[in-house]
N, C-alpha and C positions, 0 to 999 in steps of 0.2 A: 373727655362726656361723648359721649354714645350722643351723635343725633338720627333720628327716625324721622325723612321728610315724608309727607303724606299726610291727607285726610284724617279726621280718625271714624272717618265716616266711612271710610273704605271698609271690604270683608277684610281684605287684603294689608293692608296698615293694619288692624283692628288682630290680625295675626301674628306679627313683631309685638303689639303693643303686650298681648296679654302672656306672651316668653315670657319679655323684659319682669314684667308682675309673677309668673313662678320664678325667678326665677335671682329677683329682688336686684335687678340693674339696674340707675339711676343713669336714665335718656333724657333732650331736650328730643321737645317731638318742634317742627312744625310744620306747616301748611302745604307750600313746596322750596320752602326754604329762600335764606335769605338774596337778596337781587332779581329774585325773579318771579313770577308771578301767574305760573303760568306753567304746565311738566313741556310745554309744543316752544317756550323759550330757548335759544337755542343754549343757553348756559346749566339748564335740564337737561338737554339731551347730549352734553356733553360729559356728563353721568351718567344714562341713562339714554341709550339710543331711540327707547323703543317708548319714549316720552311718558311712562307711567310707573308709577305708585305703588310701594314705599321704595325710598333707598334710605341706605343706613353712610354714616359718613362719621368712622375714628382715627378720624389728623387727616393723613393721607389717604388711606384705603376707603375704597369706596362699595359696594355690591349694593345691589340689585335682583329681584326678583324675591317674594315673596318666603314663596317654601326653602328657596337657599339661605335666607332670610336666614330662619327658624330655626334650620341647622348650625349652620354658621354660631350662632349663641347659645345652642342647648352644649356644641362641642367647645368653644372657646371662655366660658361662664359657668362652667361645675356640674352640668345638662345632664350628667350620664345615668345618674337617674330615670331623665327623659325620652335617654334618647341611648343607648346602650352603648357600650363597645363593641361589646361581641356580635359577631357577624346573625350566630340565628335569633338573634336575640333584639339587634337593629334592625333585619330585618322583614319579619313584620310588619311594624312602623313605616322603612320606608314605600312595603306597598299598599298601609292603606294612606302614605300622603298624596301618593300619588293616584290611588281611586281618587280621593276626593279630585284634582286637580283633571283628569279626564274623563270621566264615568259619568260621577257626581254634579263636576261642575258646566260640561254638555250637557246633562240634562232638564239641567233645569231655565237653563239659558231664558229662548225664549219663550217662556212664561213669567221670567222672572223680570225682564224684557216689558212683556207686556202690559200685566199685575201691578210692577209695582214702579214702576221706569213710568209707566205709559205711553209709552214708547208710540208713536203714529204707524212705526213698517212693520207691527207687530200685533199685526191686531186682527192676523184673519181668523175666524173659531173654529172652523177648521186645525187650521196651527197650534196654536192653541189646544185644544183640545187632545191631541195629539206629542204638545210638548208636555202639560201637566200627566200622562201614562206613565212617560218615558221618566219623567223625573218620581211619580210614587215608586214604578218599578225599582230607578236604581235605590230609592230608602230601602223597600220588602226583604232588599239587599244586607243596608244595614242591620237593619229589623232582625234576620239572621243572623249576622254574625254577636252583634249583644246578646242575644238567645242564647248562641255559643257559649261565650264568653263573660256573662254573668254579670260586666261590670262594666270595660273602655274596650277603646273599637277592637285595639294590638293588643288583648290579653287583660288580665284581673287588675292589672295598674292602670295607670293615668298615666298616657306616656305623650310624647311630643303627637305624634299622628290625632292625638282627639281636640287641637289647636284647628287646622284646619278642620277637621269633621263638625266639629265637634260647629262650629262657627253660619254651622252647613245647615246644620239639625236649623240652632234659632232661626238661615232664615228661612228650611224650611216654614215655620210655624205658622213667620209672622209678614207670608207669603198670603194673600187672600185670593184663595180656592178651602179644593174639599178637598179633608185630606185621609187616609183610611185612616180605619186605626191600626196601628203600629206600639202593641204595650212597649218592645224591648227598646226601640225610637223614643217613646213617650217617659220609657224609669228613665234608660239617659239623660237624654236633657232636664228630668227633678235632679238627678247625682254632681250634673258638671253645674247646676245653680251655685251646691253651695261652695262653690269656689268666688273665692272674690276677685280675680281671673276672669273669669265668665260672666260672674254675675256685674260686672264692672265693664270690660268687652262683648261682651257675647249676649246672653240678654239683655242687652239695653232700654229695649225698642226698637231700632230699629234695625232694617235685615238682613 
């Protein structure tokens, strides 16, 4: 059985849990794993030297890095409808997965740490204002893409790219800041909510 290590409140663990829901994968989740209580312990770092979650185990096979994990699951568990094999069909899915990890994820970091995590090191008003502006800018890029596709981030059909991007949209709306009017993003948020996996692991009140 697939074992998923990591707390269910983590946005990166939730990517994996949502993909398991979409693909009907049976799994067992553990907060850190048997025999250790923290990712900083040597036993965990022997699995992931970055001391980060999630990590998956299937027998002797171990994999870390959430986007690598969801790609692996789609490839291994008949997820061609989520992650196409044909290169030109797959390329935009990879493009938007990587955009979320680089542009979008980077843009929210300071604001999220300040407003949700209440980090004392992230309370500079000028930096917070700049971060909120930057986050809104990347969300406006997403809004433009969703206007073009009329449905999902990589095209007319739900794909693996919608997992990291959809969770990011939930984080955007769950963070207490001023949200500019982005109609296509809001419609996308409502559209994703109709999926059981998103209702469970995405739009569940956790940023």
